[in-house]
N, C-alpha and C positions, 0 to 999 in steps of 0.2 A: 601804650599806643595801640590802636585798633589794628587788626591784621591787614585790612585794606590799605590803610594809610602807610604802614611800614612797607608793604609791597610796593606802593607807589613811590615812596622815598628811595627804596632800593633800586627800582627801575630807573628813576631819574638820575641817580648817581652813576649807574652803569652807562646810561646814554651819554652823560656829560664826559665820562672818562673816555668813551669811544671817540667822541668828537674831538677831544683834546689830543688824542693819539693820532688822529688823521692829519694834524698840522704839526709841523716841527719848527723849532727855533733855528734861526740862521746859523748861529754858532755851533749847533749840534751837527749840522750837515756840511758847512762850508768853512774854509780856512782863510782868514784875512791875511795870513802869511803866504798864501799861494795865489797871487794876482795872476790873471790870465788875460790875454788879448788874442782873440781868434777871428779869422775871416773865413767865411764860407757861404755856401748856397743853402737857402732854406729848403729842407726836404719835407718838413711837416710842421704844423703849428697846432697845439692843443689849447683851445680857448676854454679853459676850465677854471674852476675855483677849488681849493683856495689858492692855487698857483697855475698860471698859464706856462706852457713850455714851448720853446722854439727848438727844433732839431736842425742842426747845421751839418752839412757835409763839408769837411775841411780837408784840403789837400796839403799834406806835409811836405817838407823839403825833399823827402825821398820819393815823392809822387804818389804815395799811398793815401787813400781817402779814408778818413775816420769820421764817424758821426759823433757829434757832441749834443748833449741835452742841456739846454739853458733854461733855468728857472727864472720866472719873473713874478710880478704880483698877479693876483687873480684877474679874470676877464673884466669884471665890473670896474675895478680900480683902473685898469689900463684903458678901458673905453672912456671913462670920465676924463682921461688925459689925452684922448684922441687916437690912441693906438687900437685899431679895430681890424677886422678881416679885410676891410677896404684898403687899408694902409699897408699891411704886412701880408705877403702872399708867398706861397711855395714858388721857388725859383728866384726870389730876391737874393741879392748878394749883400751880406751884412758884415760889419765889424762889431764885435761884442767885446766890451771890457767887463771884468767882474772878478769873482773869486772862485777858485776851483774847489772841488769836493775834498773833504777830509780823507776819503778812502782812495784818492788818486785816480778815480775813473774819469772818463771824458764827460764830466758833469760840472756845470758852473751855475752860479747865481749872477745874473746880469746887473751891472751898475749903469751901463749905457748900451744903446743899440743905435748904430748909424748905418746908413747906406754906404756900402764899400766904394761905389763908383763916384758918388757926389759928396760924401761926408755929411749929408743931411741927418740931423739928429732926429731919431724917431721916439726915443724914450731915455730919460735920465732918472736915476734913483733920487728921491727927495728925502729930506730928513724925516725919520720916523717910519720909513718904508720897511726896514728890516726889524725883526724882533728877536 
């Protein structure tokens, strides 16, 4: 193989490995044996790819506020289903169901997002959304 081609093949393999490492499988990060339901106020939203994140301030039974990071699909997939920055804003009260992180932190992967005050469904996981 010519030196230029082998360098190109090596660089391509390196870039593909880096891209694969940036995305994780659901089962590597989250535990289906740890279902969660949390209600809180949106403190931030990260409209990013490969995953969008909603950060919720959740008041516990003891009155302490804990921040939860909730992973969803990427922005493009959410927008195609109607969940955009016009729909979900900082200050909204949400109830989220999903699965907690394997490491026990206040991190979850969302299965549903609903408005806490009305029960209006904003987003529901569909078949094939998790990998």
